Biopython code that builds the backbone (N, CA, C, O; Angstrom):
import numpy as np
from Bio.PDB.StructureBuilder import StructureBuilder

atoms = [
    (1, "MET", "N", (-15.217, 10.181, -18.750)),
    (1, "MET", "CA", (-15.625, 10.230, -17.398)),
    (1, "MET", "C", (-14.232, 9.510, -16.495)),
    (1, "MET", "O", (-13.649, 8.504, -16.899)),
    (2, "SER", "N", (-13.906, 10.167, -15.365)),
    (2, "SER", "CA", (-12.738, 9.602, -14.603)),
    (2, "SER", "C", (-13.066, 8.895, -13.590)),
    (2, "SER", "O", (-14.153, 9.150, -13.071)),
    (3, "ALA", "N", (-12.416, 8.053, -13.149)),
    (3, "ALA", "CA", (-12.611, 7.348, -11.753)),
    (3, "ALA", "C", (-11.463, 7.499, -10.786)),
    (3, "ALA", "O", (-10.304, 7.636, -11.178)),
    (4, "ASP", "N", (-11.828, 7.469, -9.440)),
    (4, "ASP", "CA", (-10.982, 7.628, -8.375)),
    (4, "ASP", "C", (-10.201, 6.352, -8.340)),
    (4, "ASP", "O", (-10.645, 5.292, -8.779)),
    (5, "GLU", "N", (-8.955, 6.506, -7.769)),
    (5, "GLU", "CA", (-7.976, 5.352, -7.625)),
    (5, "GLU", "C", (-8.579, 4.104, -6.939)),
    (5, "GLU", "O", (-8.193, 2.987, -7.283)),
    (6, "TYR", "N", (-9.588, 4.278, -5.902)),
    (6, "TYR", "CA", (-10.171, 3.203, -5.185)),
    (6, "TYR", "C", (-11.176, 2.584, -5.943)),
    (6, "TYR", "O", (-11.460, 1.416, -5.678)),
    (7, "GLU", "N", (-11.813, 3.233, -6.925)),
    (7, "GLU", "CA", (-12.649, 2.603, -7.781)),
    (7, "GLU", "C", (-11.937, 1.589, -8.877)),
    (7, "GLU", "O", (-12.555, 0.613, -9.303)),
    (8, "LEU", "N", (-10.779, 1.853, -9.240)),
    (8, "LEU", "CA", (-10.152, 1.185, -10.103)),
    (8, "LEU", "C", (-9.420, -0.042, -9.447)),
    (8, "LEU", "O", (-9.082, -0.952, -10.204)),
    (9, "ALA", "N", (-9.175, -0.134, -8.250)),
    (9, "ALA", "CA", (-8.557, -1.211, -7.530)),
    (9, "ALA", "C", (-9.051, -2.474, -7.725)),
    (9, "ALA", "O", (-8.324, -3.438, -7.484)),
    (10, "GLY", "N", (-10.345, -2.647, -8.183)),
    (10, "GLY", "CA", (-11.027, -4.040, -8.571)),
    (10, "GLY", "C", (-10.675, -4.390, -9.853)),
    (10, "GLY", "O", (-11.056, -5.502, -10.219)),
    (11, "PHE", "N", (-9.923, -3.592, -10.776)),
    (11, "PHE", "CA", (-9.746, -3.899, -12.223)),
    (11, "PHE", "C", (-8.110, -4.209, -12.199)),
    (11, "PHE", "O", (-7.321, -3.487, -11.590)),
    (12, "ALA", "N", (-7.752, -5.294, -12.891)),
    (12, "ALA", "CA", (-6.362, -5.727, -13.130)),
    (12, "ALA", "C", (-5.738, -4.555, -14.183)),
    (12, "ALA", "O", (-6.238, -4.301, -15.279)),
    (13, "ASN", "N", (-4.558, -3.907, -13.626)),
    (13, "ASN", "CA", (-3.889, -3.052, -14.588)),
    (13, "ASN", "C", (-4.582, -1.701, -14.668)),
    (13, "ASN", "O", (-4.078, -0.939, -15.493)),
    (14, "ALA", "N", (-5.637, -1.234, -13.983)),
    (14, "ALA", "CA", (-6.396, -0.214, -14.092)),
    (14, "ALA", "C", (-5.735, 0.892, -13.302)),
    (14, "ALA", "O", (-5.885, 2.033, -13.739)),
    (15, "GLY", "N", (-5.024, 0.719, -12.201)),
    (15, "GLY", "CA", (-4.725, 1.868, -11.377)),
    (15, "GLY", "C", (-3.613, 2.625, -11.913)),
    (15, "GLY", "O", (-2.987, 2.172, -12.871)),
    (16, "ARG", "N", (-3.325, 3.666, -11.419)),
    (16, "ARG", "CA", (-2.332, 4.501, -12.002)),
    (16, "ARG", "C", (-1.036, 4.720, -10.856)),
    (16, "ARG", "O", (-0.015, 5.381, -11.047)),
    (17, "GLY", "N", (-1.372, 4.040, -9.758)),
    (17, "GLY", "CA", (-0.311, 4.079, -8.702)),
    (17, "GLY", "C", (0.837, 3.059, -8.820)),
    (17, "GLY", "O", (0.839, 2.048, -9.523)),
    (18, "GLY", "N", (1.733, 3.467, -8.074)),
    (18, "GLY", "CA", (3.112, 2.755, -8.238)),
    (18, "GLY", "C", (3.897, 2.897, -6.776)),
    (18, "GLY", "O", (3.278, 3.292, -5.788)),
    (19, "LEU", "N", (5.228, 2.565, -6.719)),
    (19, "LEU", "CA", (6.100, 2.863, -5.755)),
    (19, "LEU", "C", (7.340, 3.597, -6.250)),
    (19, "LEU", "O", (7.785, 3.481, -7.392)),
    (20, "LEU", "N", (7.837, 4.332, -5.329)),
    (20, "LEU", "CA", (8.929, 5.351, -5.669)),
    (20, "LEU", "C", (9.981, 4.825, -4.696)),
    (20, "LEU", "O", (9.807, 4.990, -3.488)),
    (21, "ALA", "N", (11.019, 4.227, -5.141)),
    (21, "ALA", "CA", (12.168, 3.659, -4.302)),
    (21, "ALA", "C", (13.383, 4.680, -4.330)),
    (21, "ALA", "O", (14.024, 4.754, -5.378)),
    (22, "THR", "N", (13.717, 5.415, -3.327)),
    (22, "THR", "CA", (14.605, 6.399, -3.198)),
    (22, "THR", "C", (15.982, 6.074, -2.421)),
    (22, "THR", "O", (16.821, 6.933, -2.152)),
    (23, "GLY", "N", (16.081, 4.768, -2.116)),
    (23, "GLY", "CA", (17.320, 4.266, -1.178)),
    (23, "GLY", "C", (18.708, 4.285, -2.100)),
    (23, "GLY", "O", (19.805, 4.458, -1.570)),
    (24, "GLY", "N", (18.571, 4.119, -3.328)),
    (24, "GLY", "CA", (19.957, 4.010, -4.029)),
    (24, "GLY", "C", (20.436, 5.274, -4.665)),
    (24, "GLY", "O", (19.948, 6.345, -4.303)),
    (25, "LEU", "N", (21.280, 5.227, -5.509)),
    (25, "LEU", "CA", (21.975, 6.465, -6.081)),
    (25, "LEU", "C", (21.067, 7.195, -6.756)),
    (25, "LEU", "O", (21.240, 8.412, -6.831)),
    (26, "GLN", "N", (19.959, 6.594, -7.356)),
    (26, "GLN", "CA", (19.040, 7.298, -8.166)),
    (26, "GLN", "C", (17.594, 6.805, -7.866)),
    (26, "GLN", "O", (17.453, 5.621, -7.557)),
    (27, "ALA", "N", (16.601, 7.553, -7.928)),
    (27, "ALA", "CA", (15.212, 7.171, -7.629)),
    (27, "ALA", "C", (14.782, 6.380, -8.763)),
    (27, "ALA", "O", (15.155, 6.590, -9.918)),
    (28, "GLU", "N", (13.820, 5.270, -8.324)),
    (28, "GLU", "CA", (13.373, 4.469, -9.330)),
    (28, "GLU", "C", (11.911, 4.272, -8.979)),
    (28, "GLU", "O", (11.467, 4.125, -7.841)),
    (29, "ALA", "N", (11.205, 4.290, -10.144)),
    (29, "ALA", "CA", (9.746, 3.990, -10.154)),
    (29, "ALA", "C", (9.393, 2.663, -10.511)),
    (29, "ALA", "O", (9.827, 2.152, -11.544)),
    (30, "TRP", "N", (8.551, 2.003, -9.640)),
    (30, "TRP", "CA", (8.021, 0.576, -9.861)),
    (30, "TRP", "C", (6.602, 0.598, -10.073)),
    (30, "TRP", "O", (5.841, 1.253, -9.361)),
    (31, "GLN", "N", (6.192, -0.196, -11.160)),
    (31, "GLN", "CA", (4.662, -0.354, -11.375)),
    (31, "GLN", "C", (4.489, -1.951, -11.612)),
    (31, "GLN", "O", (5.253, -2.730, -12.182)),
    (32, "ALA", "N", (3.350, -2.165, -11.046)),
    (32, "ALA", "CA", (2.894, -3.702, -11.000)),
    (32, "ALA", "C", (2.210, -3.779, -12.405)),
    (32, "ALA", "O", (1.642, -2.816, -12.921)),
    (33, "THR", "N", (2.321, -5.059, -12.992)),
    (33, "THR", "CA", (1.308, -5.489, -14.089)),
    (33, "THR", "C", (0.786, -6.902, -13.544)),
    (33, "THR", "O", (1.542, -7.737, -13.046)),
    (34, "TRP", "N", (-0.429, -7.051, -13.677)),
    (34, "TRP", "CA", (-1.013, -8.313, -13.238)),
    (34, "TRP", "C", (-1.607, -9.034, -14.468)),
    (34, "TRP", "O", (-2.227, -8.457, -15.361)),
    (35, "THR", "N", (-1.334, -10.451, -14.415)),
    (35, "THR", "CA", (-1.815, -11.254, -15.512)),
    (35, "THR", "C", (-2.406, -12.459, -14.651)),
    (35, "THR", "O", (-2.165, -12.693, -13.467)),
    (36, "VAL", "N", (-3.266, -13.194, -15.546)),
    (36, "VAL", "CA", (-3.877, -14.325, -14.997)),
    (36, "VAL", "C", (-2.775, -15.493, -15.227)),
    (36, "VAL", "O", (-2.056, -15.501, -16.227)),
    (37, "GLY", "N", (-2.712, -16.405, -14.286)),
    (37, "GLY", "CA", (-1.657, -17.439, -14.399)),
    (37, "GLY", "C", (-2.318, -18.743, -14.648)),
    (37, "GLY", "O", (-2.894, -18.978, -15.710)),
    (38, "ASP", "N", (-2.236, -19.598, -13.660)),
    (38, "ASP", "CA", (-2.801, -20.914, -13.683)),
    (38, "ASP", "C", (-4.303, -20.716, -13.258)),
    (38, "ASP", "O", (-4.566, -20.433, -12.089)),
    (39, "ARG", "N", (-5.216, -20.854, -14.135)),
    (39, "ARG", "CA", (-6.654, -20.816, -13.805)),
    (39, "ARG", "C", (-7.148, -21.877, -12.841)),
    (39, "ARG", "O", (-8.147, -21.689, -12.147)),
    (40, "GLU", "N", (-6.472, -22.938, -12.808)),
    (40, "GLU", "CA", (-6.736, -24.218, -12.002)),
    (40, "GLU", "C", (-5.951, -24.246, -10.607)),
    (40, "GLU", "O", (-5.945, -25.266, -9.918)),
    (41, "ALA", "N", (-5.358, -23.196, -10.267)),
    (41, "ALA", "CA", (-4.438, -23.155, -9.101)),
    (41, "ALA", "C", (-5.053, -23.345, -7.975)),
    (41, "ALA", "O", (-6.163, -22.848, -7.786)),
    (42, "PRO", "N", (-4.439, -24.086, -7.060)),
    (42, "PRO", "CA", (-5.154, -24.429, -5.839)),
    (42, "PRO", "C", (-5.538, -23.077, -5.059)),
    (42, "PRO", "O", (-4.777, -22.111, -5.089)),
    (43, "GLY", "N", (-6.808, -23.055, -4.329)),
    (43, "GLY", "CA", (-7.068, -21.964, -3.470)),
    (43, "GLY", "C", (-7.606, -20.729, -4.537)),
    (43, "GLY", "O", (-7.910, -19.618, -4.101)),
    (44, "ARG", "N", (-7.672, -21.031, -5.811)),
    (44, "ARG", "CA", (-7.970, -19.971, -6.740)),
    (44, "ARG", "C", (-6.876, -18.775, -6.812)),
    (44, "ARG", "O", (-7.197, -17.654, -7.209)),
    (45, "ARG", "N", (-5.712, -19.060, -6.447)),
    (45, "ARG", "CA", (-4.695, -18.093, -6.594)),
    (45, "ARG", "C", (-4.094, -18.093, -8.045)),
    (45, "ARG", "O", (-3.028, -18.624, -8.357)),
    (46, "ILE", "N", (-4.891, -17.457, -8.831)),
    (46, "ILE", "CA", (-4.559, -17.579, -10.217)),
    (46, "ILE", "C", (-3.830, -16.272, -10.640)),
    (46, "ILE", "O", (-3.462, -16.183, -11.812)),
    (47, "TRP", "N", (-3.646, -15.473, -9.961)),
    (47, "TRP", "CA", (-2.886, -14.181, -10.344)),
    (47, "TRP", "C", (-1.426, -14.124, -10.349)),
    (47, "TRP", "O", (-0.829, -14.658, -9.415)),
    (48, "SER", "N", (-0.796, -13.563, -11.251)),
    (48, "SER", "CA", (0.643, -13.376, -11.258)),
    (48, "SER", "C", (1.043, -11.844, -11.220)),
    (48, "SER", "O", (0.339, -11.029, -11.817)),
    (49, "VAL", "N", (1.905, -11.543, -10.686)),
    (49, "VAL", "CA", (2.191, -10.142, -10.611)),
    (49, "VAL", "C", (3.676, -9.910, -11.042)),
    (49, "VAL", "O", (4.499, -10.756, -10.691)),
    (50, "ARG", "N", (4.090, -8.815, -11.786)),
    (50, "ARG", "CA", (5.323, -8.673, -12.285)),
    (50, "ARG", "C", (5.597, -7.024, -11.977)),
    (50, "ARG", "O", (4.904, -6.145, -12.489)),
    (51, "TYR", "N", (6.698, -6.764, -11.075)),
    (51, "TYR", "CA", (6.885, -5.276, -10.973)),
    (51, "TYR", "C", (8.187, -5.074, -11.901)),
    (51, "TYR", "O", (9.175, -5.807, -11.956)),
    (52, "ARG", "N", (7.913, -3.817, -12.660)),
    (52, "ARG", "CA", (9.083, -3.271, -13.291)),
    (52, "ARG", "C", (9.469, -1.875, -12.876)),
    (52, "ARG", "O", (8.657, -0.992, -12.601)),
    (53, "GLY", "N", (11.105, -1.723, -12.851)),
    (53, "GLY", "CA", (11.262, -0.515, -12.507)),
    (53, "GLY", "C", (12.013, 0.357, -13.391)),
    (53, "GLY", "O", (12.714, -0.217, -14.224)),
    (54, "ARG", "N", (12.012, 1.636, -13.382)),
    (54, "ARG", "CA", (12.478, 2.398, -14.431)),
    (54, "ARG", "C", (13.096, 3.734, -13.610)),
    (54, "ARG", "O", (12.491, 4.316, -12.709)),
    (55, "TYR", "N", (14.206, 4.033, -14.031)),
    (55, "TYR", "CA", (14.812, 5.345, -13.418)),
    (55, "TYR", "C", (13.875, 6.554, -13.382)),
    (55, "TYR", "O", (13.294, 6.872, -14.420)),
    (56, "ALA", "N", (13.685, 7.268, -12.220)),
    (56, "ALA", "CA", (12.727, 8.495, -12.176)),
    (56, "ALA", "C", (13.674, 9.734, -11.988)),
    (56, "ALA", "O", (13.891, 10.222, -10.879)),
    (57, "ARG", "N", (14.205, 10.191, -13.120)),
    (57, "ARG", "CA", (15.114, 11.182, -12.959)),
    (57, "ARG", "C", (14.874, 12.498, -12.267)),
    (57, "ARG", "O", (15.692, 13.132, -11.601)),
    (58, "HIS", "N", (13.680, 12.791, -12.519)),
    (58, "HIS", "CA", (13.015, 14.083, -11.904)),
    (58, "HIS", "C", (12.030, 13.880, -10.886)),
    (58, "HIS", "O", (11.157, 14.722, -10.673)),
    (59, "ALA", "N", (12.132, 12.691, -10.175)),
    (59, "ALA", "CA", (11.112, 12.428, -9.093)),
    (59, "ALA", "C", (11.777, 13.006, -7.957)),
    (59, "ALA", "O", (12.955, 12.790, -7.671)),
    (60, "ILE", "N", (10.856, 13.874, -7.210)),
    (60, "ILE", "CA", (11.258, 14.412, -5.885)),
    (60, "ILE", "C", (10.106, 14.073, -4.892)),
    (60, "ILE", "O", (9.024, 14.653, -4.803)),
    (61, "PRO", "N", (10.628, 12.856, -4.053)),
    (61, "PRO", "CA", (9.636, 12.331, -3.284)),
    (61, "PRO", "C", (9.307, 13.294, -2.035)),
    (61, "PRO", "O", (10.158, 14.030, -1.534)),
    (62, "ALA", "N", (8.058, 13.211, -1.617)),
    (62, "ALA", "CA", (7.632, 13.785, -0.346)),
    (62, "ALA", "C", (8.311, 13.435, 0.904)),
    (62, "ALA", "O", (8.243, 12.259, 1.261)),
    (63, "ARG", "N", (8.883, 14.181, 1.543)),
    (63, "ARG", "CA", (9.656, 13.788, 2.740)),
    (63, "ARG", "C", (9.134, 14.427, 3.906)),
    (63, "ARG", "O", (9.762, 15.373, 4.382)),
    (64, "PRO", "N", (7.874, 13.969, 4.526)),
    (64, "PRO", "CA", (7.348, 14.652, 5.588)),
    (64, "PRO", "C", (8.211, 14.303, 6.948)),
    (64, "PRO", "O", (8.813, 13.236, 7.066)),
    (65, "ALA", "N", (8.203, 15.171, 7.808)),
    (65, "ALA", "CA", (8.713, 15.002, 9.043)),
    (65, "ALA", "C", (8.117, 13.715, 9.906)),
    (65, "ALA", "O", (6.896, 13.565, 9.927)),
    (66, "PRO", "N", (8.936, 12.829, 10.585)),
    (66, "PRO", "CA", (8.310, 11.796, 11.111)),
    (66, "PRO", "C", (7.105, 12.034, 11.947)),
    (66, "PRO", "O", (6.214, 11.185, 11.966)),
    (67, "GLY", "N", (7.021, 13.079, 12.606)),
    (67, "GLY", "CA", (5.865, 13.368, 13.430)),
    (67, "GLY", "C", (4.596, 13.763, 12.558)),
    (67, "GLY", "O", (3.479, 13.507, 13.006)),
    (68, "GLU", "N", (4.719, 14.285, 11.513)),
    (68, "GLU", "CA", (3.762, 14.617, 10.595)),
    (68, "GLU", "C", (3.201, 13.504, 9.795)),
    (68, "GLU", "O", (2.013, 13.451, 9.476)),
    (69, "ALA", "N", (4.164, 12.544, 9.453)),
    (69, "ALA", "CA", (3.884, 11.111, 8.847)),
    (69, "ALA", "C", (3.053, 10.372, 9.893)),
    (69, "ALA", "O", (2.061, 9.736, 9.538)),
    (70, "ARG", "N", (3.424, 10.435, 11.156)),
    (70, "ARG", "CA", (2.800, 9.591, 12.048)),
    (70, "ARG", "C", (1.354, 10.036, 12.206)),
    (70, "ARG", "O", (0.435, 9.217, 12.214)),
    (71, "ASP", "N", (1.140, 11.542, 12.349)),
    (71, "ASP", "CA", (-0.133, 12.094, 12.503)),
    (71, "ASP", "C", (-0.996, 11.791, 11.288)),
    (71, "ASP", "O", (-2.216, 11.707, 11.435)),
    (72, "HIS", "N", (-0.437, 11.623, 10.106)),
    (72, "HIS", "CA", (-1.247, 11.400, 8.942)),
    (72, "HIS", "C", (-1.755, 9.875, 8.916)),
    (72, "HIS", "O", (-2.750, 9.502, 8.295)),
    (73, "LEU", "N", (-1.074, 9.205, 9.544)),
    (73, "LEU", "CA", (-1.364, 7.607, 9.467)),
    (73, "LEU", "C", (-2.211, 7.259, 10.725)),
    (73, "LEU", "O", (-2.804, 6.183, 10.650)),
    (74, "THR", "N", (-2.354, 7.888, 11.726)),
    (74, "THR", "CA", (-3.034, 7.461, 12.968)),
    (74, "THR", "C", (-4.477, 7.412, 12.618)),
    (74, "THR", "O", (-4.967, 6.295, 12.781)),
    (75, "GLY", "N", (-5.228, 8.263, 12.211)),
    (75, "GLY", "CA", (-6.579, 8.146, 11.862)),
    (75, "GLY", "C", (-7.080, 7.005, 11.097)),
    (75, "GLY", "O", (-8.038, 6.306, 11.426)),
    (76, "PRO", "N", (-6.217, 6.844, 9.844)),
    (76, "PRO", "CA", (-6.479, 5.417, 9.105)),
    (76, "PRO", "C", (-6.219, 4.246, 9.890)),
    (76, "PRO", "O", (-7.024, 3.320, 9.785)),
    (77, "LEU", "N", (-5.203, 4.116, 10.685)),
    (77, "LEU", "CA", (-4.987, 3.051, 11.601)),
    (77, "LEU", "C", (-5.874, 2.616, 12.458)),
    (77, "LEU", "O", (-6.185, 1.436, 12.623)),
    (78, "ARG", "N", (-6.440, 3.848, 13.202)),
    (78, "ARG", "CA", (-7.463, 3.778, 14.144)),
    (78, "ARG", "C", (-8.865, 3.043, 13.496)),
    (78, "ARG", "O", (-9.458, 2.074, 13.971)),
    (79, "ALA", "N", (-9.167, 3.724, 12.400)),
    (79, "ALA", "CA", (-10.414, 3.254, 11.670)),
    (79, "ALA", "C", (-10.149, 1.896, 11.127)),
    (79, "ALA", "O", (-11.145, 1.183, 10.998)),
    (80, "ALA", "N", (-8.987, 1.395, 10.780)),
    (80, "ALA", "CA", (-8.987, -0.061, 10.486)),
    (80, "ALA", "C", (-8.968, -0.938, 11.651)),
    (80, "ALA", "O", (-9.536, -2.030, 11.644)),
    (81, "ARG", "N", (-8.296, -0.460, 12.696)),
    (81, "ARG", "CA", (-8.382, -1.337, 13.860)),
    (81, "ARG", "C", (-9.952, -1.416, 14.353)),
    (81, "ARG", "O", (-10.452, -2.494, 14.673)),
    (82, "ASP", "N", (-10.680, -0.184, 14.385)),
    (82, "ASP", "CA", (-11.916, -0.354, 14.795)),
    (82, "ASP", "C", (-12.810, -1.142, 13.896)),
    (82, "ASP", "O", (-13.815, -1.649, 14.394)),
    (83, "LEU", "N", (-12.569, -1.291, 12.693)),
    (83, "LEU", "CA", (-13.363, -1.963, 11.644)),
    (83, "LEU", "C", (-13.165, -3.539, 11.920)),
    (83, "LEU", "O", (-14.054, -4.390, 11.908)),
    (84, "ALA", "N", (-11.785, -3.731, 12.173)),
    (84, "ALA", "CA", (-11.419, -5.102, 12.466)),
    (84, "ALA", "C", (-12.143, -5.733, 13.623)),
    (84, "ALA", "O", (-12.646, -6.855, 13.562)),
    (85, "VAL", "N", (-12.172, -4.845, 14.830)),
    (85, "VAL", "CA", (-12.982, -5.251, 16.028)),
    (85, "VAL", "C", (-14.396, -5.527, 15.686)),
    (85, "VAL", "O", (-14.982, -6.547, 16.047)),
    (86, "ARG", "N", (-14.934, -4.559, 14.960)),
    (86, "ARG", "CA", (-16.589, -4.658, 14.628)),
    (86, "ARG", "C", (-16.663, -5.835, 13.871)),
    (86, "ARG", "O", (-17.645, -6.501, 14.198)),
    (87, "GLN", "N", (-16.002, -6.327, 13.000)),
    (87, "GLN", "CA", (-15.900, -7.484, 12.074)),
    (87, "GLN", "C", (-15.544, -8.725, 12.724)),
    (87, "GLN", "O", (-15.695, -9.782, 12.111)),
    (88, "GLN", "N", (-15.035, -8.706, 14.040)),
    (88, "GLN", "CA", (-14.545, -9.689, 14.809)),
    (88, "GLN", "C", (-13.399, -10.523, 13.897)),
    (88, "GLN", "O", (-13.506, -11.744, 13.788)),
    (89, "LEU", "N", (-12.432, -9.883, 13.329)),
    (89, "LEU", "CA", (-11.290, -10.371, 12.664)),
    (89, "LEU", "C", (-10.294, -10.655, 13.722)),
    (89, "LEU", "O", (-9.831, -9.817, 14.496)),
    (90, "PRO", "N", (-9.938, -12.238, 13.673)),
    (90, "PRO", "CA", (-8.979, -12.482, 14.635)),
    (90, "PRO", "C", (-7.585, -11.980, 14.244)),
    (90, "PRO", "O", (-7.277, -12.003, 13.052)),
    (91, "THR", "N", (-6.779, -11.560, 15.098)),
    (91, "THR", "CA", (-5.567, -10.941, 15.195)),
    (91, "THR", "C", (-5.364, -9.543, 14.548)),
    (91, "THR", "O", (-4.371, -8.871, 14.830)),
    (92, "TRP", "N", (-6.350, -9.096, 13.646)),
    (92, "TRP", "CA", (-6.049, -7.836, 12.915)),
    (92, "TRP", "C", (-6.182, -6.715, 14.061)),
    (92, "TRP", "O", (-5.363, -5.796, 14.050)),
    (93, "PRO", "N", (-7.077, -6.748, 14.947)),
    (93, "PRO", "CA", (-7.101, -5.397, 15.666)),
    (93, "PRO", "C", (-5.768, -5.410, 16.576)),
    (93, "PRO", "O", (-5.341, -4.310, 16.927)),
    (94, "ASP", "N", (-5.068, -6.589, 16.992)),
    (94, "ASP", "CA", (-3.845, -6.367, 17.582)),
    (94, "ASP", "C", (-2.532, -5.859, 16.624)),
    (94, "ASP", "O", (-1.616, -5.142, 17.026)),
    (95, "TRP", "N", (-2.650, -6.315, 15.504)),
    (95, "TRP", "CA", (-1.582, -5.779, 14.507)),
    (95, "TRP", "C", (-1.936, -4.198, 14.454)),
    (95, "TRP", "O", (-0.963, -3.455, 14.583)),
    (96, "PHE", "N", (-2.950, -3.709, 14.316)),
    (96, "PHE", "CA", (-3.266, -2.348, 13.993)),
    (96, "PHE", "C", (-2.931, -1.435, 15.378)),
    (96, "PHE", "O", (-2.489, -0.287, 15.325)),
    (97, "SER", "N", (-3.194, -2.086, 16.490)),
    (97, "SER", "CA", (-2.797, -1.534, 17.742)),
    (97, "SER", "C", (-1.316, -1.485, 17.874)),
    (97, "SER", "O", (-0.779, -0.439, 18.235)),
    (98, "ARG", "N", (-0.687, -2.455, 17.629)),
    (98, "ARG", "CA", (0.871, -2.420, 17.534)),
    (98, "ARG", "C", (1.238, -1.427, 16.432)),
    (98, "ARG", "O", (2.196, -0.738, 16.783)),
    (99, "ALA", "N", (0.825, -1.162, 15.331)),
    (99, "ALA", "CA", (1.240, -0.207, 14.532)),
    (99, "ALA", "C", (1.008, 1.241, 15.108)),
    (99, "ALA", "O", (1.790, 2.174, 14.929)),
    (100, "LEU", "N", (-0.034, 1.301, 15.742)),
    (100, "LEU", "CA", (-0.341, 2.432, 16.355)),
    (100, "LEU", "C", (0.717, 2.943, 17.591)),
    (100, "LEU", "O", (1.119, 4.100, 17.706)),
    (101, "SER", "N", (1.024, 1.966, 18.364)),
    (101, "SER", "CA", (1.906, 2.061, 19.497)),
    (101, "SER", "C", (3.259, 2.278, 19.135)),
    (101, "SER", "O", (3.994, 2.903, 19.900)),
    (102, "SER", "N", (3.733, 1.763, 17.889)),
    (102, "SER", "CA", (5.070, 1.866, 17.478)),
    (102, "SER", "C", (5.385, 3.351, 17.199)),
    (102, "SER", "O", (6.547, 3.743, 17.304)),
    (103, "GLY", "N", (4.456, 4.133, 16.871)),
    (103, "GLY", "CA", (4.630, 5.541, 16.731)),
    (103, "GLY", "C", (4.681, 6.535, 17.798)),
    (103, "GLY", "O", (4.903, 7.737, 17.658)),
    (104, "ASP", "N", (4.415, 5.805, 19.036)),
    (104, "ASP", "CA", (4.337, 6.700, 20.204)),
    (104, "ASP", "C", (5.505, 7.526, 20.638)),
    (104, "ASP", "O", (5.293, 8.580, 21.237)),
    (105, "ASP", "N", (6.731, 7.124, 20.381)),
    (105, "ASP", "CA", (7.795, 7.871, 20.543)),
    (105, "ASP", "C", (8.553, 8.623, 19.541)),
    (105, "ASP", "O", (9.734, 8.955, 19.636)),
    (106, "ILE", "N", (7.688, 8.876, 18.494)),
    (106, "ILE", "CA", (8.216, 9.882, 17.425)),
    (106, "ILE", "C", (7.774, 11.297, 17.832)),
    (106, "ILE", "O", (6.669, 11.524, 18.326)),
    (107, "ALA", "N", (8.565, 12.089, 17.631)),
    (107, "ALA", "CA", (8.170, 13.359, 17.807)),
    (107, "ALA", "C", (7.591, 14.150, 16.609)),
    (107, "ALA", "O", (7.225, 15.316, 16.757)),
]
sb = StructureBuilder()
sb.init_structure("model")
sb.init_model(0)
sb.init_chain("A")
sb.init_seg("    ")
for serial, (resi, resn, name, xyz) in enumerate(atoms, 1):
    if name == "N":
        sb.init_residue(resn, " ", resi, " ")
    sb.init_atom(name, np.array(xyz, "f"), 0.0, 1.0, " ", f" {name:<3s}", serial, name[0])
structure = sb.get_structure()
């Protein structure tokens, strides 16, 4: 049985996602590994994360046009803003509104 990525998010090291950094001379793939650190940490901040990178020789990152990327992000940002408003979360609706308006001048 396979699980969707969002279903795996609640389990340490269960996801398959990572980051692809393309700003250097060669693309690099980064993956997180989560471990339990100090179980008695203040605020229950017990998790430690380590990112490890490796060269991704054959990685070809998607490079959508700026307008296409903006259009792809607009719906989820609006949904997140609306949820923050409904849940009466302080400051979050403003952050999402600012993110939405930052794309207004992208063609």
